[in-house]
All heavy atoms as a GROMACS GRO file, in nm:
protein
  621
    1MET      N    1  13.307   1.702   4.465
    1MET     CA    2  13.221   1.682   4.350
    1MET      C    3  13.299   1.722   4.224
    1MET      O    4  13.367   1.823   4.222
    1MET     CB    5  13.095   1.767   4.366
    1MET     CG    6  13.002   1.759   4.248
    1MET     SD    7  12.851   1.859   4.264
    1MET     CE    8  12.768   1.774   4.397
    2ASP      N    9  13.286   1.645   4.121
    2ASP     CA   10  13.350   1.672   3.993
    2ASP      C   11  13.300   1.806   3.938
    2ASP      O   12  13.183   1.838   3.946
    2ASP     CB   13  13.315   1.558   3.897
    2ASP     CG   14  13.375   1.578   3.760
    2ASP    OD1   15  13.498   1.566   3.748
    2ASP    OD2   16  13.297   1.606   3.668
    3GLU      N   17  13.392   1.883   3.878
    3GLU     CA   18  13.360   2.017   3.830
    3GLU      C   19  13.248   2.015   3.726
    3GLU      O   20  13.156   2.098   3.731
    3GLU     CB   21  13.484   2.082   3.771
    3GLU     CG   22  13.463   2.224   3.727
    3GLU     CD   23  13.592   2.290   3.682
    3GLU    OE1   24  13.682   2.308   3.765
    3GLU    OE2   25  13.599   2.323   3.563
    4SER      N   26  13.252   1.921   3.633
    4SER     CA   27  13.148   1.917   3.530
    4SER      C   28  13.012   1.881   3.588
    4SER      O   29  12.909   1.934   3.545
    4SER     CB   30  13.186   1.821   3.418
    4SER     OG   31  13.201   1.690   3.468
    5VAL      N   32  13.011   1.795   3.688
    5VAL     CA   33  12.885   1.757   3.754
    5VAL      C   34  12.828   1.877   3.829
    5VAL      O   35  12.708   1.905   3.821
    5VAL     CB   36  12.908   1.638   3.850
    5VAL    CG1   37  12.784   1.611   3.932
    5VAL    CG2   38  12.950   1.514   3.772
    6LEU      N   39  12.915   1.948   3.901
    6LEU     CA   40  12.872   2.066   3.973
    6LEU      C   41  12.817   2.172   3.877
    6LEU      O   42  12.712   2.232   3.902
    6LEU     CB   43  12.988   2.124   4.055
    6LEU     CG   44  12.959   2.254   4.130
    6LEU    CD1   45  12.844   2.237   4.228
    6LEU    CD2   46  13.085   2.302   4.202
    7LYS      N   47  12.885   2.192   3.768
    7LYS     CA   48  12.841   2.291   3.669
    7LYS      C   49  12.704   2.254   3.614
    7LYS      O   50  12.615   2.340   3.606
    7LYS     CB   51  12.944   2.298   3.556
    7LYS     CG   52  12.916   2.404   3.454
    7LYS     CD   53  13.031   2.407   3.352
    7LYS     CE   54  13.008   2.508   3.244
    7LYS     NZ   55  13.114   2.510   3.144
    8GLU      N   56  12.684   2.129   3.579
    8GLU     CA   57  12.554   2.085   3.527
    8GLU      C   58  12.445   2.100   3.633
    8GLU      O   59  12.332   2.139   3.600
    8GLU     CB   60  12.562   1.940   3.479
    8GLU     CG   61  12.641   1.923   3.352
    8GLU     CD   62  12.588   2.003   3.236
    8GLU    OE1   63  12.465   2.009   3.216
    8GLU    OE2   64  12.670   2.062   3.163
    9ARG      N   65  12.478   2.070   3.758
    9ARG     CA   66  12.380   2.086   3.865
    9ARG      C   67  12.340   2.232   3.881
    9ARG      O   68  12.221   2.263   3.893
    9ARG     CB   69  12.437   2.034   3.998
    9ARG     CG   70  12.329   2.023   4.106
    9ARG     CD   71  12.385   1.986   4.240
    9ARG     NE   72  12.409   2.114   4.308
    9ARG     CZ   73  12.497   2.135   4.403
    9ARG    NH1   74  12.574   2.037   4.444
    9ARG    NH2   75  12.510   2.250   4.460
   10LEU      N   76  12.438   2.321   3.878
   10LEU     CA   77  12.408   2.463   3.892
   10LEU      C   78  12.328   2.515   3.772
   10LEU      O   79  12.240   2.600   3.789
   10LEU     CB   80  12.537   2.544   3.910
   10LEU     CG   81  12.604   2.529   4.047
   10LEU    CD1   82  12.741   2.595   4.047
   10LEU    CD2   83  12.516   2.586   4.157
   11ILE      N   84  12.356   2.466   3.654
   11ILE     CA   85  12.279   2.506   3.536
   11ILE      C   86  12.132   2.468   3.554
   11ILE      O   87  12.042   2.545   3.522
   11ILE     CB   88  12.337   2.444   3.408
   11ILE    CG1   89  12.471   2.510   3.373
   11ILE    CG2   90  12.239   2.455   3.291
   11ILE    CD1   91  12.550   2.440   3.264
   12LEU      N   92  12.108   2.352   3.609
   12LEU     CA   93  11.972   2.305   3.630
   12LEU      C   94  11.901   2.374   3.746
   12LEU      O   95  11.782   2.403   3.739
   12LEU     CB   96  11.971   2.154   3.654
   12LEU     CG   97  12.007   2.066   3.536
   12LEU    CD1   98  12.020   1.921   3.581
   12LEU    CD2   99  11.905   2.080   3.425
   13GLU      N  100  11.975   2.401   3.853
   13GLU     CA  101  11.913   2.446   3.978
   13GLU      C  102  11.924   2.595   4.007
   13GLU      O  103  11.850   2.646   4.091
   13GLU     CB  104  11.975   2.370   4.096
   13GLU     CG  105  11.951   2.221   4.091
   13GLU     CD  106  12.024   2.145   4.201
   13GLU    OE1  107  12.091   2.210   4.285
   13GLU    OE2  108  12.012   2.022   4.202
   14ASN      N  109  12.014   2.666   3.942
   14ASN     CA  110  12.040   2.805   3.977
   14ASN      C  111  12.016   2.894   3.855
   14ASN      O  112  12.093   2.890   3.758
   14ASN     CB  113  12.185   2.819   4.028
   14ASN     CG  114  12.215   2.957   4.080
   14ASN    OD1  115  12.194   3.056   4.014
   14ASN    ND2  116  12.268   2.962   4.201
   15ALA      N  117  11.911   2.975   3.861
   15ALA     CA  118  11.873   3.059   3.746
   15ALA      C  119  11.982   3.160   3.711
   15ALA      O  120  12.008   3.185   3.593
   15ALA     CB  121  11.742   3.131   3.775
   16GLU      N  122  12.047   3.217   3.810
   16GLU     CA  123  12.154   3.315   3.783
   16GLU      C  124  12.271   3.248   3.712
   16GLU      O  125  12.324   3.300   3.614
   16GLU     CB  126  12.202   3.380   3.912
   16GLU     CG  127  12.312   3.482   3.890
   16GLU     CD  128  12.368   3.540   4.018
   16GLU    OE1  129  12.326   3.500   4.128
   16GLU    OE2  130  12.457   3.625   4.007
   17PHE      N  131  12.311   3.131   3.761
   17PHE     CA  132  12.421   3.058   3.699
   17PHE      C  133  12.386   3.019   3.556
   17PHE      O  134  12.467   3.034   3.464
   17PHE     CB  135  12.456   2.934   3.781
   17PHE     CG  136  12.581   2.865   3.734
   17PHE    CD1  137  12.704   2.900   3.786
   17PHE    CD2  138  12.576   2.765   3.639
   17PHE    CE1  139  12.821   2.839   3.743
   17PHE    CE2  140  12.691   2.701   3.594
   17PHE     CZ  141  12.814   2.739   3.648
   18ARG      N  142  12.262   2.974   3.536
   18ARG     CA  143  12.216   2.933   3.403
   18ARG      C  144  12.222   3.052   3.307
   18ARG      O  145  12.270   3.040   3.194
   18ARG     CB  146  12.074   2.877   3.410
   18ARG     CG  147  12.019   2.827   3.280
   18ARG     CD  148  11.884   2.755   3.293
   18ARG     NE  149  11.791   2.815   3.385
   18ARG     CZ  150  11.765   2.768   3.508
   18ARG    NH1  151  11.824   2.660   3.554
   18ARG    NH2  152  11.678   2.830   3.586
   19LYS      N  153  12.179   3.170   3.353
   19LYS     CA  154  12.182   3.290   3.270
   19LYS      C  155  12.326   3.327   3.234
   19LYS      O  156  12.355   3.360   3.119
   19LYS     CB  157  12.115   3.406   3.344
   19LYS     CG  158  12.110   3.533   3.265
   19LYS     CD  159  12.044   3.644   3.344
   19LYS     CE  160  12.055   3.775   3.267
   19LYS     NZ  161  12.012   3.890   3.345
   20LEU      N  162  12.416   3.322   3.332
   20LEU     CA  163  12.557   3.351   3.306
   20LEU      C  164  12.615   3.252   3.205
   20LEU      O  165  12.687   3.291   3.112
   20LEU     CB  166  12.637   3.344   3.436
   20LEU     CG  167  12.606   3.451   3.541
   20LEU    CD1  168  12.679   3.418   3.671
   20LEU    CD2  169  12.643   3.589   3.492
   21HIS      N  170  12.582   3.125   3.221
   21HIS     CA  171  12.632   3.021   3.131
   21HIS      C  172  12.580   3.044   2.989
   21HIS      O  173  12.656   3.032   2.891
   21HIS     CB  174  12.590   2.883   3.182
   21HIS     CG  175  12.639   2.771   3.097
   21HIS    ND1  176  12.561   2.715   2.999
   21HIS    CD2  177  12.758   2.707   3.093
   21HIS    CE1  178  12.630   2.620   2.938
   21HIS    NE2  179  12.750   2.614   2.993
   22GLU      N  180  12.453   3.077   2.975
   22GLU     CA  181  12.396   3.100   2.842
   22GLU      C  182  12.461   3.220   2.775
   22GLU      O  183  12.492   3.216   2.656
   22GLU     CB  184  12.245   3.119   2.853
   22GLU     CG  185  12.171   2.991   2.886
   22GLU     CD  186  12.026   3.012   2.924
   22GLU    OE1  187  11.979   3.130   2.928
   22GLU    OE2  188  11.958   2.913   2.951
   23GLU      N  189  12.484   3.327   2.851
   23GLU     CA  190  12.549   3.445   2.794
   23GLU      C  191  12.694   3.413   2.755
   23GLU      O  192  12.741   3.456   2.650
   23GLU     CB  193  12.546   3.562   2.893
   23GLU     CG  194  12.599   3.689   2.832
   23GLU     CD  195  12.583   3.811   2.920
   23GLU    OE1  196  12.512   3.804   3.022
   23GLU    OE2  197  12.643   3.913   2.887
   24HIS      N  198  12.762   3.334   2.838
   24HIS     CA  199  12.899   3.293   2.808
   24HIS      C  200  12.903   3.214   2.677
   24HIS      O  201  12.989   3.237   2.591
   24HIS     CB  202  12.953   3.208   2.924
   24HIS     CG  203  13.095   3.170   2.910
   24HIS    ND1  204  13.135   3.053   2.848
   24HIS    CD2  205  13.209   3.230   2.951
   24HIS    CE1  206  13.266   3.044   2.852
   24HIS    NE2  207  13.314   3.151   2.913
   25GLN      N  208  12.808   3.124   2.658
   25GLN     CA  209  12.802   3.044   2.536
   25GLN      C  210  12.772   3.131   2.414
   25GLN      O  211  12.829   3.111   2.307
   25GLN     CB  212  12.696   2.934   2.549
   25GLN     CG  213  12.728   2.830   2.653
   25GLN     CD  214  12.857   2.759   2.622
   25GLN    OE1  215  12.878   2.710   2.513
   25GLN    NE2  216  12.947   2.754   2.720
   26LYS      N  217  12.684   3.230   2.431
   26LYS     CA  218  12.651   3.322   2.322
   26LYS      C  219  12.776   3.400   2.280
   26LYS      O  220  12.803   3.415   2.160
   26LYS     CB  221  12.540   3.416   2.367
   26LYS     CG  222  12.499   3.516   2.262
   26LYS     CD  223  12.391   3.608   2.316
   26LYS     CE  224  12.360   3.717   2.214
   26LYS     NZ  225  12.272   3.818   2.269
   27LEU      N  226  12.851   3.450   2.377
   27LEU     CA  227  12.973   3.522   2.347
   27LEU      C  228  13.074   3.432   2.277
   27LEU      O  229  13.143   3.475   2.184
   27LEU     CB  230  13.034   3.582   2.474
   27LEU     CG  231  12.955   3.695   2.538
   27LEU    CD1  232  13.016   3.733   2.672
   27LEU    CD2  233  12.944   3.816   2.448
   28GLU      N  234  13.082   3.307   2.320
   28GLU     CA  235  13.173   3.211   2.258
   28GLU      C  236  13.138   3.192   2.110
   28GLU      O  237  13.226   3.190   2.024
   28GLU     CB  238  13.168   3.077   2.331
   28GLU     CG  239  13.258   2.971   2.272
   28GLU     CD  240  13.405   3.005   2.279
   28GLU    OE1  241  13.447   3.071   2.376
   28GLU    OE2  242  13.480   2.966   2.188
   29ARG      N  243  13.010   3.180   2.080
   29ARG     CA  244  12.967   3.164   1.940
   29ARG      C  245  13.002   3.289   1.857
   29ARG      O  246  13.050   3.277   1.745
   29ARG     CB  247  12.817   3.135   1.933
   29ARG     CG  248  12.780   2.994   1.978
   29ARG     CD  249  12.635   2.962   1.950
   29ARG     NE  250  12.543   3.048   2.022
   29ARG     CZ  251  12.499   3.025   2.145
   29ARG    NH1  252  12.541   2.920   2.213
   29ARG    NH2  253  12.414   3.108   2.202
   30THR      N  254  12.979   3.406   1.914
   30THR     CA  255  13.011   3.530   1.843
   30THR      C  256  13.161   3.541   1.817
   30THR      O  257  13.204   3.577   1.708
   30THR     CB  258  12.963   3.652   1.924
   30THR    OG1  259  12.823   3.639   1.949
   30THR    CG2  260  12.989   3.781   1.849
   31LEU      N  261  13.242   3.506   1.918
   31LEU     CA  262  13.387   3.510   1.901
   31LEU      C  263  13.433   3.408   1.797
   31LEU      O  264  13.525   3.435   1.720
   31LEU     CB  265  13.457   3.487   2.035
   31LEU     CG  266  13.453   3.606   2.130
   31LEU    CD1  267  13.494   3.564   2.271
   31LEU    CD2  268  13.543   3.718   2.079
   32THR      N  269  13.371   3.294   1.793
   32THR     CA  270  13.403   3.192   1.693
   32THR      C  271  13.374   3.245   1.554
   32THR      O  272  13.454   3.226   1.462
   32THR     CB  273  13.325   3.062   1.720
   32THR    OG1  274  13.362   3.011   1.849
   32THR    CG2  275  13.353   2.957   1.614
   33ASP      N  276  13.261   3.313   1.539
   33ASP     CA  277  13.227   3.372   1.410
   33ASP      C  278  13.332   3.476   1.369
   33ASP      O  279  13.374   3.479   1.253
   33ASP     CB  280  13.089   3.437   1.414
   33ASP     CG  281  12.976   3.336   1.424
   33ASP    OD1  282  13.000   3.215   1.400
   33ASP    OD2  283  12.864   3.378   1.459
   34LEU      N  284  13.372   3.560   1.463
   34LEU     CA  285  13.472   3.662   1.433
   34LEU      C  286  13.606   3.599   1.395
   34LEU      O  287  13.673   3.643   1.302
   34LEU     CB  288  13.492   3.756   1.552
   34LEU     CG  289  13.385   3.863   1.572
   34LEU    CD1  290  13.408   3.938   1.703
   34LEU    CD2  291  13.383   3.961   1.456
   35SER      N  292  13.645   3.495   1.467
   35SER     CA  293  13.775   3.433   1.440
   35SER      C  294  13.776   3.360   1.305
   35SER      O  295  13.882   3.334   1.249
   35SER     CB  296  13.815   3.338   1.553
   35SER     OG  297  13.733   3.224   1.554
   36GLY      N  298  13.659   3.329   1.253
   36GLY     CA  299  13.650   3.262   1.124
   36GLY      C  300  13.671   3.355   1.006
   36GLY      O  301  13.688   3.310   0.893
   37LYS      N  302  13.669   3.485   1.034
   37LYS     CA  303  13.689   3.581   0.926
   37LYS      C  304  13.837   3.591   0.893
   37LYS      O  305  13.922   3.584   0.981
   37LYS     CB  306  13.637   3.718   0.967
   37LYS     CG  307  13.487   3.725   0.982
   37LYS     CD  308  13.443   3.866   1.010
   37LYS     CE  309  13.291   3.875   1.008
   37LYS     NZ  310  13.249   4.015   1.018
   38SER      N  311  13.866   3.609   0.767
   38SER     CA  312  14.006   3.621   0.726
   38SER      C  313  14.063   3.758   0.758
   38SER      O  314  14.185   3.774   0.771
   38SER     CB  315  14.022   3.590   0.578
   38SER     OG  316  13.942   3.680   0.503
   39TYR      N  317  13.977   3.857   0.773
   39TYR     CA  318  14.022   3.992   0.803
   39TYR      C  319  13.920   4.059   0.894
   39TYR      O  320  13.800   4.050   0.870
   39TYR     CB  321  14.036   4.074   0.674
   39TYR     CG  322  14.064   4.219   0.699
   39TYR    CD1  323  14.193   4.262   0.728
   39TYR    CD2  324  13.962   4.313   0.694
   39TYR    CE1  325  14.220   4.396   0.753
   39TYR    CE2  326  13.988   4.448   0.718
   39TYR     CZ  327  14.118   4.488   0.748
   39TYR     OH  328  14.143   4.620   0.773
   40LEU      N  329  13.969   4.123   1.001
   40LEU     CA  330  13.881   4.197   1.091
   40LEU      C  331  13.905   4.346   1.073
   40LEU      O  332  14.020   4.391   1.069
   40LEU     CB  333  13.908   4.160   1.237
   40LEU     CG  334  13.878   4.018   1.281
   40LEU    CD1  335  13.912   3.999   1.428
   40LEU    CD2  336  13.734   3.982   1.255
   41THR      N  337  13.795   4.420   1.065
   41THR     CA  338  13.808   4.565   1.062
   41THR      C  339  13.850   4.613   1.201
   41THR      O  340  13.847   4.536   1.298
   41THR     CB  341  13.673   4.630   1.026
   41THR    OG1  342  13.579   4.602   1.131
   41THR    CG2  343  13.620   4.582   0.892
   42GLU      N  344  13.885   4.738   1.210
   42GLU     CA  345  13.923   4.794   1.341
   42GLU      C  346  13.807   4.783   1.440
   42GLU      O  347  13.827   4.749   1.556
   42GLU     CB  348  13.967   4.940   1.325
   42GLU     CG  349  14.025   4.999   1.451
   42GLU     CD  350  14.148   4.926   1.503
   42GLU    OE1  351  14.231   4.881   1.422
   42GLU    OE2  352  14.161   4.911   1.627
   43ASP      N  353  13.686   4.810   1.394
   43ASP     CA  354  13.568   4.796   1.480
   43ASP      C  355  13.548   4.652   1.527
   43ASP      O  356  13.513   4.627   1.642
   43ASP     CB  357  13.442   4.844   1.409
   43ASP     CG  358  13.436   4.996   1.395
   43ASP    OD1  359  13.509   5.066   1.468
   43ASP    OD2  360  13.358   5.043   1.310
   44GLU      N  361  13.571   4.558   1.438
   44GLU     CA  362  13.556   4.416   1.474
   44GLU      C  363  13.664   4.375   1.574
   44GLU      O  364  13.637   4.298   1.666
   44GLU     CB  365  13.563   4.328   1.350
   44GLU     CG  366  13.438   4.339   1.263
   44GLU     CD  367  13.452   4.270   1.130
   44GLU    OE1  368  13.564   4.264   1.075
   44GLU    OE2  369  13.349   4.220   1.080
   45ARG      N  370  13.785   4.427   1.557
   45ARG     CA  371  13.891   4.396   1.654
   45ARG      C  372  13.859   4.452   1.791
   45ARG      O  373  13.880   4.385   1.893
   45ARG     CB  374  14.026   4.450   1.606
   45ARG     CG  375  14.094   4.354   1.510
   45ARG     CD  376  14.228   4.405   1.472
   45ARG     NE  377  14.200   4.474   1.345
   45ARG     CZ  378  14.281   4.553   1.281
   45ARG    NH1  379  14.398   4.579   1.329
   45ARG    NH2  380  14.246   4.607   1.167
   46LEU      N  381  13.803   4.571   1.794
   46LEU     CA  382  13.762   4.631   1.921
   46LEU      C  383  13.650   4.550   1.983
   46LEU      O  384  13.651   4.521   2.103
   46LEU     CB  385  13.718   4.776   1.898
   46LEU     CG  386  13.670   4.852   2.019
   46LEU    CD1  387  13.780   4.861   2.125
   46LEU    CD2  388  13.624   4.992   1.979
   47GLU      N  389  13.552   4.511   1.901
   47GLU     CA  390  13.442   4.429   1.948
   47GLU      C  391  13.494   4.296   2.005
   47GLU      O  392  13.452   4.252   2.112
   47GLU     CB  393  13.343   4.401   1.836
   47GLU     CG  394  13.228   4.311   1.877
   47GLU     CD  395  13.136   4.272   1.762
   47GLU    OE1  396  13.172   4.293   1.645
   47GLU    OE2  397  13.029   4.217   1.791
   48GLU      N  398  13.587   4.234   1.934
   48GLU     CA  399  13.644   4.108   1.979
   48GLU      C  400  13.710   4.123   2.116
   48GLU      O  401  13.690   4.040   2.205
   48GLU     CB  402  13.747   4.058   1.877
   48GLU     CG  403  13.810   3.925   1.914
   48GLU     CD  404  13.914   3.882   1.814
   48GLU    OE1  405  13.997   3.967   1.772
   48GLU    OE2  406  13.914   3.764   1.778
   49ARG      N  407  13.785   4.230   2.132
   49ARG     CA  408  13.852   4.255   2.260
   49ARG      C  409  13.751   4.270   2.374
   49ARG      O  410  13.767   4.213   2.482
   49ARG     CB  411  13.936   4.381   2.248
   49ARG     CG  412  14.063   4.379   2.325
   49ARG     CD  413  14.152   4.494   2.290
   49ARG     NE  414  14.141   4.519   2.145
   49ARG     CZ  415  14.171   4.630   2.083
   49ARG    NH1  416  14.219   4.731   2.148
   49ARG    NH2  417  14.155   4.644   1.953
   50GLU      N  418  13.645   4.348   2.348
   50GLU     CA  419  13.542   4.370   2.450
   50GLU      C  420  13.465   4.241   2.481
   50GLU      O  421  13.433   4.213   2.597
   50GLU     CB  422  13.445   4.480   2.405
   50GLU     CG  423  13.507   4.617   2.400
   50GLU     CD  424  13.565   4.661   2.533
   50GLU    OE1  425  13.499   4.643   2.636
   50GLU    OE2  426  13.679   4.712   2.532
   51LEU      N  427  13.436   4.163   2.379
   51LEU     CA  428  13.366   4.036   2.400
   51LEU      C  429  13.450   3.940   2.485
   51LEU      O  430  13.398   3.871   2.573
   51LEU     CB  431  13.331   3.970   2.267
   51LEU     CG  432  13.227   4.042   2.181
   51LEU    CD1  433  13.214   3.974   2.045
   51LEU    CD2  434  13.093   4.049   2.251
   52LYS      N  435  13.580   3.936   2.460
   52LYS     CA  436  13.669   3.850   2.538
   52LYS      C  437  13.671   3.893   2.684
   52LYS      O  438  13.670   3.808   2.774
   52LYS     CB  439  13.810   3.852   2.480
   52LYS     CG  440  13.823   3.772   2.353
   52LYS     CD  441  13.964   3.778   2.298
   52LYS     CE  442  13.979   3.694   2.172
   52LYS     NZ  443  14.115   3.698   2.118
   53LYS      N  444  13.672   4.024   2.708
   53LYS     CA  445  13.670   4.073   2.847
   53LYS      C  446  13.540   4.034   2.916
   53LYS      O  447  13.541   3.989   3.032
   53LYS     CB  448  13.685   4.225   2.850
   53LYS     CG  449  13.822   4.274   2.816
   53LYS     CD  450  13.824   4.427   2.819
   53LYS     CE  451  13.954   4.483   2.770
   53LYS     NZ  452  13.951   4.631   2.768
   54ARG      N  453  13.427   4.053   2.847
   54ARG     CA  454  13.297   4.016   2.905
   54ARG      C  455  13.289   3.867   2.931
   54ARG      O  456  13.239   3.823   3.036
   54ARG     CB  457  13.184   4.059   2.813
   54ARG     CG  458  13.160   4.209   2.816
   54ARG     CD  459  13.050   4.259   2.726
   54ARG     NE  460  12.932   4.175   2.718
   54ARG     CZ  461  12.855   4.167   2.610
   54ARG    NH1  462  12.883   4.238   2.504
   54ARG    NH2  463  12.750   4.089   2.609
   55LYS      N  464  13.338   3.789   2.836
   55LYS     CA  465  13.335   3.643   2.851
   55LYS      C  466  13.418   3.598   2.972
   55LYS      O  467  13.375   3.513   3.050
   55LYS     CB  468  13.386   3.577   2.724
   55LYS     CG  469  13.377   3.428   2.722
   55LYS     CD  470  13.424   3.373   2.589
   55LYS     CE  471  13.448   3.226   2.604
   55LYS     NZ  472  13.568   3.181   2.542
   56LEU      N  473  13.535   3.658   2.988
   56LEU     CA  474  13.620   3.625   3.101
   56LEU      C  475  13.555   3.664   3.234
   56LEU      O  476  13.559   3.588   3.331
   56LEU     CB  477  13.757   3.692   3.088
   56LEU     CG  478  13.858   3.662   3.198
   56LEU    CD1  479  13.884   3.512   3.208
   56LEU    CD2  480  13.986   3.738   3.170
   57ALA      N  481  13.490   3.780   3.237
   57ALA     CA  482  13.421   3.823   3.359
   57ALA      C  483  13.309   3.726   3.394
   57ALA      O  484  13.290   3.692   3.512
   57ALA     CB  485  13.367   3.964   3.341
   58LEU      N  486  13.237   3.679   3.294
   58LEU     CA  487  13.131   3.580   3.318
   58LEU      C  488  13.190   3.450   3.372
   58LEU      O  489  13.136   3.391   3.467
   58LEU     CB  490  13.053   3.552   3.190
   58LEU     CG  491  12.964   3.663   3.138
   58LEU    CD1  492  12.914   3.630   2.998
   58LEU    CD2  493  12.847   3.686   3.231
   59LYS      N  494  13.298   3.406   3.312
   59LYS     CA  495  13.363   3.283   3.356
   59LYS      C  496  13.410   3.295   3.501
   59LYS      O  497  13.390   3.204   3.581
   59LYS     CB  498  13.481   3.250   3.264
   59LYS     CG  499  13.546   3.118   3.293
   59LYS     CD  500  13.654   3.090   3.192
   59LYS     CE  501  13.720   2.956   3.216
   59LYS     NZ  502  13.822   2.927   3.116
   60ASP      N  503  13.469   3.409   3.534
   60ASP     CA  504  13.513   3.431   3.672
   60ASP      C  505  13.396   3.425   3.769
   60ASP      O  506  13.406   3.364   3.875
   60ASP     CB  507  13.583   3.567   3.685
   60ASP     CG  508  13.720   3.570   3.620
   60ASP    OD1  509  13.775   3.462   3.587
   60ASP    OD2  510  13.772   3.683   3.600
   61ARG      N  511  13.285   3.489   3.733
   61ARG     CA  512  13.166   3.488   3.819
   61ARG      C  513  13.113   3.345   3.836
   61ARG      O  514  13.077   3.304   3.946
   61ARG     CB  515  13.059   3.580   3.760
   61ARG     CG  516  12.931   3.582   3.837
   61ARG     CD  517  12.945   3.644   3.974
   61ARG     NE  518  12.820   3.637   4.044
   61ARG     CZ  519  12.804   3.588   4.166
   61ARG    NH1  520  12.910   3.548   4.234
   61ARG    NH2  521  12.688   3.580   4.222
   62MET      N  522  13.110   3.269   3.728
   62MET     CA  523  13.060   3.130   3.738
   62MET      C  524  13.151   3.047   3.827
   62MET      O  525  13.103   2.968   3.908
   62MET     CB  526  13.049   3.067   3.599
   62MET     CG  527  12.933   3.122   3.518
   62MET     SD  528  12.899   3.033   3.363
   62MET     CE  529  13.051   3.047   3.275
   63TYR      N  530  13.283   3.065   3.816
   63TYR     CA  531  13.374   2.988   3.901
   63TYR      C  532  13.362   3.027   4.047
   63TYR      O  533  13.373   2.942   4.136
   63TYR     CB  534  13.518   2.999   3.851
   63TYR     CG  535  13.547   2.893   3.747
   63TYR    CD1  536  13.543   2.923   3.612
   63TYR    CD2  537  13.573   2.761   3.785
   63TYR    CE1  538  13.566   2.825   3.516
   63TYR    CE2  539  13.596   2.663   3.689
   63TYR     CZ  540  13.593   2.696   3.556
   63TYR     OH  541  13.613   2.598   3.462
   64ARG      N  542  13.335   3.156   4.075
   64ARG     CA  543  13.310   3.196   4.214
   64ARG      C  544  13.185   3.127   4.268
   64ARG      O  545  13.182   3.080   4.381
   64ARG     CB  546  13.298   3.347   4.226
   64ARG     CG  547  13.430   3.420   4.226
   64ARG     CD  548  13.418   3.564   4.271
   64ARG     NE  549  13.327   3.642   4.189
   64ARG     CZ  550  13.360   3.707   4.078
   64ARG    NH1  551  13.484   3.703   4.035
   64ARG    NH2  552  13.270   3.775   4.011
   65MET      N  553  13.083   3.121   4.185
   65MET     CA  554  12.960   3.055   4.226
   65MET      C  555  12.983   2.906   4.249
   65MET      O  556  12.928   2.848   4.343
   65MET     CB  557  12.848   3.077   4.123
   65MET     CG  558  12.802   3.222   4.116
   65MET     SD  559  12.679   3.248   3.988
   65MET     CE  560  12.535   3.182   4.068
   66MET      N  561  13.064   2.844   4.164
   66MET     CA  562  13.094   2.703   4.181
   66MET      C  563  13.174   2.680   4.310
   66MET      O  564  13.148   2.585   4.384
   66MET     CB  565  13.172   2.650   4.060
   66MET     CG  566  13.086   2.644   3.935
   66MET     SD  567  13.178   2.607   3.784
   66MET     CE  568  13.224   2.437   3.813
   67THR      N  569  13.267   2.769   4.339
   67THR     CA  570  13.346   2.759   4.463
   67THR      C  571  13.255   2.773   4.584
   67THR      O  572  13.265   2.697   4.681
   67THR     CB  573  13.456   2.865   4.465
   67THR    OG1  574  13.543   2.844   4.354
   67THR    CG2  575  13.535   2.860   4.594
   68ASP      N  576  13.164   2.871   4.578
   68ASP     CA  577  13.070   2.891   4.687
   68ASP      C  578  12.980   2.769   4.707
   68ASP      O  579  12.946   2.733   4.819
   68ASP     CB  580  12.983   3.016   4.663
   68ASP     CG  581  13.062   3.144   4.672
   68ASP    OD1  582  13.177   3.143   4.723
   68ASP    OD2  583  13.009   3.248   4.627
   69ALA      N  584  12.941   2.705   4.597
   69ALA     CA  585  12.854   2.587   4.605
   69ALA      C  586  12.926   2.468   4.668
   69ALA      O  587  12.863   2.383   4.732
   69ALA     CB  588  12.801   2.550   4.467
   70ARG      N  589  13.058   2.464   4.652
   70ARG     CA  590  13.137   2.354   4.711
   70ARG      C  591  13.160   2.374   4.861
   70ARG      O  592  13.179   2.278   4.933
   70ARG     CB  593  13.273   2.346   4.645
   70ARG     CG  594  13.273   2.280   4.513
   70ARG     CD  595  13.418   2.254   4.469
   70ARG     NE  596  13.422   2.211   4.333
   70ARG     CZ  597  13.464   2.284   4.232
   70ARG    NH1  598  13.509   2.406   4.251
   70ARG    NH2  599  13.463   2.237   4.108
   71THR      N  600  13.162   2.500   4.904
   71THR     CA  601  13.193   2.534   5.043
   71THR      C  602  13.069   2.516   5.129
   71THR      O  603  12.967   2.581   5.106
   71THR     CB  604  13.243   2.679   5.052
   71THR    OG1  605  13.349   2.697   4.960
   71THR    CG2  606  13.289   2.712   5.191
   72PRO      N  607  13.079   2.430   5.229
   72PRO     CA  608  12.963   2.411   5.318
   72PRO      C  609  12.940   2.536   5.403
   72PRO      O  610  13.033   2.608   5.437
   72PRO     CB  611  13.003   2.292   5.406
   72PRO     CG  612  13.149   2.276   5.390
   72PRO     CD  613  13.190   2.347   5.265
   73LEU      N  614  12.815   2.561   5.434
   73LEU     CA  615  12.779   2.678   5.514
   73LEU      C  616  12.811   2.661   5.659
   73LEU      O  617  12.828   2.579   5.726
   73LEU     CB  618  12.629   2.712   5.499
   73LEU     CG  619  12.589   2.750   5.358
   73LEU    CD1  620  12.438   2.770   5.352
   73LEU    CD2  621  12.657   2.877   5.314
   0.00000   0.00000   0.00000
């Protein structure tokens, strides 16, 4: 199954995956806002680093779920 199709199916059918995806998108928007600033304070740089870590952890969890969904029981 195509990755994008699987992802859309899981968003529709799996509440946990949908929640992870929504949080990932929220973090992406926040990071985009931060990157649009011409100067980041030390606190903003720390926040950016933490947001990137959280976003990556969410992405890893979603990919594990996608792998599990591809694997027949």
